[in-house]
C-alpha positions in Angstrom: 18.9 26.9 9.6 21.9 24.6 10.2 23.7 23.1 7.2 22.7 19.6 8.3 19.0 20.6 8.1 19.1 21.6 4.4 17.8 18.3 3.3 14.8 18.8 5.6 14.1 22.2 4.2 14.2 21.0 0.6 11.3 18.6 1.3 9.0 21.2 2.9 6.1 22.6 1.0 6.6 25.9 -0.7 4.6 29.0 0.4 1.7 30.0 -1.8 3.4 33.4 -2.4 6.1 31.6 -4.4 3.7 29.9 -6.8 2.3 31.3 -10.0 -1.0 33.1 -9.4 -3.6 33.3 -12.1 -2.6 33.3 -15.8 0.4 35.5 -15.4 3.6 33.5 -15.4 6.3 34.4 -13.0 10.0 34.3 -13.6 10.4 30.7 -12.5 7.7 29.5 -14.9 9.3 31.4 -17.7 12.7 29.8 -16.8 11.1 26.4 -17.0 10.0 27.1 -20.6 13.6 28.2 -21.5 15.2 25.1 -20.0 12.7 22.8 -21.7 13.3 24.5 -25.0 17.1 23.9 -24.6 16.4 20.2 -24.0 14.1 19.9 -27.1 16.7 21.6 -29.2 19.1 18.8 -28.6 16.5 16.0 -28.5 13.0 16.5 -29.7 12.1 12.8 -29.4 11.9 12.3 -25.6 9.2 13.7 -23.3 10.3 16.2 -20.6 9.4 15.9 -16.9 10.6 17.3 -13.6 10.7 16.1 -10.0 8.3 18.4 -8.2 8.1 18.6 -4.4 5.2 21.1 -4.7 2.4 19.2 -6.3 -0.2 22.0 -6.6 -1.2 22.8 -10.2 -0.1 26.3 -9.4 3.5 25.1 -9.2 5.6 27.3 -11.5 6.9 24.3 -13.4 3.5 22.9 -14.1 2.0 26.3 -14.9 4.7 26.9 -17.5 3.1 24.3 -19.8 6.5 23.1 -20.8 6.4 19.7 -19.2 5.2 16.7 -21.2 4.9 14.4 -18.1 3.7 15.4 -14.7 6.2 14.4 -12.0 5.6 14.2 -8.2 8.2 13.8 -5.5 6.5 12.0 -2.6 3.0 13.2 -1.8 1.6 9.7 -2.6 -1.7 10.8 -0.9 -2.2 13.4 -3.6 -1.8 11.0 -6.5 -5.6 10.5 -6.5 -6.0 14.1 -7.5 -3.9 13.9 -10.7 -6.7 13.3 -13.2 -8.6 16.3 -11.9 -5.7 18.7 -11.6 -3.8 17.6 -14.7 -6.4 16.2 -17.1 -5.0 14.2 -20.0 -1.4 14.5 -18.8 0.9 11.4 -18.4 2.0 11.0 -14.8 5.0 9.4 -13.1 6.3 9.4 -9.5 9.7 11.0 -10.0 11.0 10.5 -6.4 9.4 8.3 -3.8 9.6 6.5 -0.5 12.7 7.8 1.5 12.5 4.8 3.8 15.2 4.6 6.3 16.9 1.2 7.0 20.2 -0.1 8.4 21.0 -3.6 7.1 20.8 -6.1 9.9 19.2 -3.9 12.5 15.5 -4.6 13.6 13.4 -2.3 15.8 10.3 -4.0 17.3 7.4 -4.1 17.4 7.5 -4.2 13.6 3.9 -2.9 13.3 5.0 0.5 14.8 5.8 3.2 12.2 8.8 5.4 13.0 8.8 8.7 11.1 12.2 10.4 11.4 13.7 12.8 12.1 11.2 14.1 14.6 10.5 17.8 14.9 12.9 18.0 17.8 16.2 19.4 16.4 18.9 18.4 16.4 17.5 14.8 16.2 19.7 12.0 17.4 19.5 8.4 18.6 22.5 6.7 20.3 22.2 3.6 18.1 22.5 5.6 14.8 20.5 2.9 13.3 17.1 2.6 11.5 15.0 -0.5 11.5 15.4 -2.9 8.5 11.7 -3.8 8.8 9.8 -1.7 6.4 8.6 0.5 9.3 10.9 3.5 9.3 10.8 6.5 6.9 11.5 10.2 6.6 8.6 12.3 7.8 8.0 13.6 4.2 8.2 10.0 2.8 6.5 6.7 3.2 7.3 3.0 3.6 8.2 0.9 0.6 4.9 -0.9 0.8 2.8 2.2 1.1 4.1 3.8 -2.1 4.3 0.5 -4.0 0.6 0.0 -3.3 -0.2 3.4 -4.8 1.8 2.7 -7.9 0.5 -0.8 -8.3 -3.2 0.3 -8.1 -3.1 3.6 -10.0 -3.7 2.9 -13.7 -2.5 6.4 -14.8 0.8 6.2 -12.9 3.6 5.1 -15.3 5.8 4.0 -12.4 8.1 5.3 -9.7 11.8 6.2 -9.1 12.7 5.0 -5.6 14.9 7.2 -3.4 17.1 5.3 -3.6 18.6 2.1 -5.0 21.9 2.3 -3.2 23.1 4.1 -0.1 25.5 6.9 -0.9 27.9 9.3 0.8 26.1 12.4 2.1 22.5 13.2 3.2 22.9 11.0 6.4 19.2 11.4 7.2 17.8 11.2 9.9 21.1 11.5 11.8 24.0 14.0 11.7 27.6 13.2 12.5 29.0 10.5 12.9 26.5 9.3 10.3 28.1 10.1 7.0 26.0 8.2 4.4 22.4 7.8 3.6 20.0 5.3 5.0 17.6 5.3 2.0 19.0 2.5 -0.1 17.5 -0.9 -1.0 21.2 -1.9 -1.1 23.8 -0.7 1.5 27.0 1.2 0.7 28.9 -2.1 0.5 26.5 -3.6 -2.0 24.7 -5.9 0.4 20.9 -6.0 -0.2 18.6 -4.8 2.7 15.4 -6.8 3.3 13.2 -4.5 1.2 15.3 -5.4 -1.8 13.4 -8.7 -1.8 10.0 -7.0 -1.6 10.6 -5.5 -5.0 12.1 -8.7 -6.3 8.9 -10.5 -5.3 6.7 -8.0 -7.0 8.7 -6.9 -10.1 10.6 -10.0 -11.2 9.8 -13.6 -12.3 12.5 -14.9 -9.9 11.0 -17.2 -7.2 11.3 -15.3 -3.9 11.1 -16.6 -0.3 12.9 -14.2 1.9 12.5 -14.6 5.7 13.9 -12.2 8.3 15.3 -11.3 10.7 18.1 -13.7 11.9 17.5 -16.1 14.8 20.0 -15.0 17.4 18.1 -13.2 20.3 17.5 -13.4 24.0 15.6 -16.4 25.4 11.9 -15.5 25.6 12.3 -12.2 23.6 9.3 -11.6 21.4 10.5 -11.5 17.8 8.6 -10.5 14.6 9.4 -12.7 11.6 8.5 -11.2 8.2 8.4 -13.0 4.9 8.3 -11.7 1.3 7.3 -14.3 -1.2 5.8 -14.9 -4.6 4.7 -17.9 -6.7 2.9 -19.4 -3.7 -0.5 -19.3 -2.1 0.6 -19.7 1.5 3.6 -19.8 3.8 3.9 -21.9 7.0 6.6 -21.3 9.7 8.0 -24.0 11.9 10.0 -23.3 15.1 12.0 -26.3 16.1 9.7 -28.5 14.1 6.4 -27.1 15.6 4.1 -25.2 13.3 3.5 -21.5 14.2 0.7 -21.2 11.7 0.0 -20.7 8.0 0.0 -17.1 6.6 -1.5 -15.9 3.4 -1.7 -12.5 1.7 -5.4 -11.7 2.0 -5.5 -9.4 -1.0 -3.3 -7.6 -3.5 -2.8 -4.7 -1.1 -0.7 -6.9 1.2 3.0 -7.5 0.5 4.4 -9.5 3.4 3.2 -12.0 6.0 4.4 -12.1 9.6 4.5 -14.1 12.8 5.3 -12.9 16.4 7.3 -15.6 18.2 9.1 -15.9 21.5 12.7 -16.7 20.9 14.1 -20.1 21.6 17.4 -21.2 20.1 17.2 -23.6 17.3 15.8 -23.6 13.8 13.2 -21.6 11.9 11.9 -23.3 8.8 9.6 -21.6 6.4 7.7 -23.6 3.7 5.9 -22.0 0.7 3.2 -23.9 -1.1 1.1 -23.4 -4.2 -2.0 -25.6 -4.7 -0.9 -27.6 -1.8 2.5 -28.4 -3.3 5.8 -27.2 -1.7 7.5 -24.6 -4.0 10.3 -23.4 -1.7 11.8 -23.7 1.7 14.1 -21.5 3.8 15.9 -22.4 7.0 17.4 -19.9 9.5 19.4 -21.4 12.4 20.7 -19.9 15.6 24.4 -19.2 15.1 27.0 -20.3 17.6 30.2 -18.4 18.5 32.2 -16.9 15.7 34.6 -19.6 14.4 35.9 -18.8 11.0 35.8 -16.4 8.0 34.0 -17.2 4.7 35.1 -15.6 1.5 32.7 -15.5 -1.5 33.8 -13.8 -4.7 31.4 -12.6 -7.3 34.0 -13.9 -9.8 37.2 -15.9 -9.5 38.5 -15.2 -13.1 39.3 -11.6 -13.9 41.3 -9.9 -16.7 44.9 -8.8 -16.2 44.2 -5.3 -17.5 44.8 -3.3 -14.3 41.1 -2.5 -14.1 39.2 -5.8 -13.6 37.5 -6.2 -10.2 36.4 -9.1 -8.0 34.0 -8.2 -5.2 34.5 -10.6 -2.3 31.9 -11.0 0.4 33.5 -11.6 3.8 31.3 -13.3 6.5 32.0 -14.3 10.1 30.4 -17.7 10.6 30.1 -20.3 13.3 31.7 -23.8 13.1 28.7 -25.0 11.0 28.8 -22.1 8.5 25.9 -20.1 9.9 26.4 -16.3 9.7 27.0 -14.7 13.1 24.6 -11.8 12.8 26.0 -9.8 15.7 29.7 -10.2 14.8 31.9 -7.1 14.5 35.3 -8.7 14.3 38.1 -6.7 12.6 39.2 -8.6 9.5 42.7 -8.1 8.1 43.5 -8.8 4.5 46.7 -9.7 2.7 47.4 -10.4 -1.0 49.9 -12.3 -3.1 50.1 -12.0 -6.9 49.8 -9.0 -9.2 46.7 -7.3 -7.6 45.8 -4.7 -5.1 42.9 -4.0 -2.7 40.8 -1.4 -4.4 38.6 -0.8 -1.4 36.9 -2.2 1.7 33.5 -1.5 3.2 30.9 -3.0 5.5 27.7 -1.0 4.8 27.7 0.8 8.1 26.4 4.4 7.6 28.3 5.7 10.6 31.7 4.0 10.3 34.7 6.2 10.3 37.0 3.5 8.8 38.8 4.2 5.6 37.6 2.8 2.3 41.2 2.5 1.1 42.6 0.1 3.6 43.7 -3.5 4.2 41.3 -4.2 7.0 37.6 -3.7 8.0 35.3 -4.5 10.8 32.4 -6.7 10.1 29.0 -5.0 10.4 26.2 -7.4 11.4 28.5 -10.3 10.4 29.6 -9.0 7.0 32.1 -6.8 5.2 33.4 -6.5 1.6 36.9 -6.4 0.0 37.4 -5.5 -3.6 40.3 -7.0 -5.5 41.7 -5.1 -8.5 43.9 -6.9 -11.1 47.4 -5.8 -12.1 48.6 -6.0 -15.7 50.5 -9.3 -15.3 48.5 -12.6 -15.5 48.9 -14.3 -12.1 47.4 -16.5 -9.4 46.1 -14.1 -6.8 45.7 -15.2 -3.2 43.6 -13.3 -0.8 43.9 -14.2 2.9 41.6 -12.9 5.6 42.4 -13.1 9.3 40.8 -12.1 12.6 41.4 -12.5 16.3 40.0 -15.9 17.5 38.9 -16.7 14.0 40.2 -19.4 11.7 41.6 -17.6 8.6 40.6 -18.3 5.0 42.5 -18.0 1.7 40.8 -17.4 -1.6 42.3 -17.9 -5.0 41.5 -15.6 -7.9 43.0 -15.9 -11.4 43.8 -13.0 -13.6 44.3 -13.8 -17.3 
């Protein structure tokens, strides 16, 4: 098996010959007991679990009797069997989902499920992208909504650990080179949320959520699926250039988004959320014009002059009215004055070969990131961003 297929192998089921048979414990079951005893010798207060890809009760780790909490990796369809197979045992989903998403890329129709990689090896796709609708996942995994529904409606499930919160270098599933980071994250490598981030925010937080996607820059007449995650509302209505496209409601607590299929026409999409007939939130997405200038948005403009303090600056390519240009890939060049350095740059692309330590970065679906690191002398720091045919912008950050 090729090195790039190791991640695939790790998620395959184990053969029955490798499992504990009957009451006699094999070497791996005994090793589990030894490892658990070491953990308890240092901390007897916390329960011990393990992430198990093999969910049979004959699994060596389960058979050892050393685990306090049963842990499943994936296999959400087997969760219903937990009370029968592990009576009286607490249960948690130790690794779940493995959905595959590229921020800003949308593969339609959105009601088609893409399970990747396919059995054809090596697997490739010239786009090196995975849909940011929740409709693409590894073949051993599931979509975010599928697993969330199991967790939400299983009383004996304590919760789930999602694979994974952030994209990370390595395991570039489902693609090989030039892909060099994962596609699993709810947040991309640059720290920008993908759309499914707002699914969990709508379910797990008290923050009001009305997240509508994708963008509204397409080809005239092209059918486009618009999704919406929302909470604290009974219904959501979408208007295209002032004309209602219909009211949508989640019909039950097994539904997590609503959707419309529209034919693209330039202009404005407005979504209105209501509760008991009263408007609770609105969201507007406009068709962006040609790239015009750069917008810089820091997460903080006051940092400490200690040589370690950071300001993460979101860099966006926008039109003359300030609308994000979702297809923009301009190369943005950065310069600094004051006692500070550029700690890193990124754009969230899982297949970019650009350096993280640099003074420039291409936008990826209209965005990139530059991280400013303070020196040890208090100063007025000025960051300037420039690009061909773009009006530049300068941002001031103070280190004290």
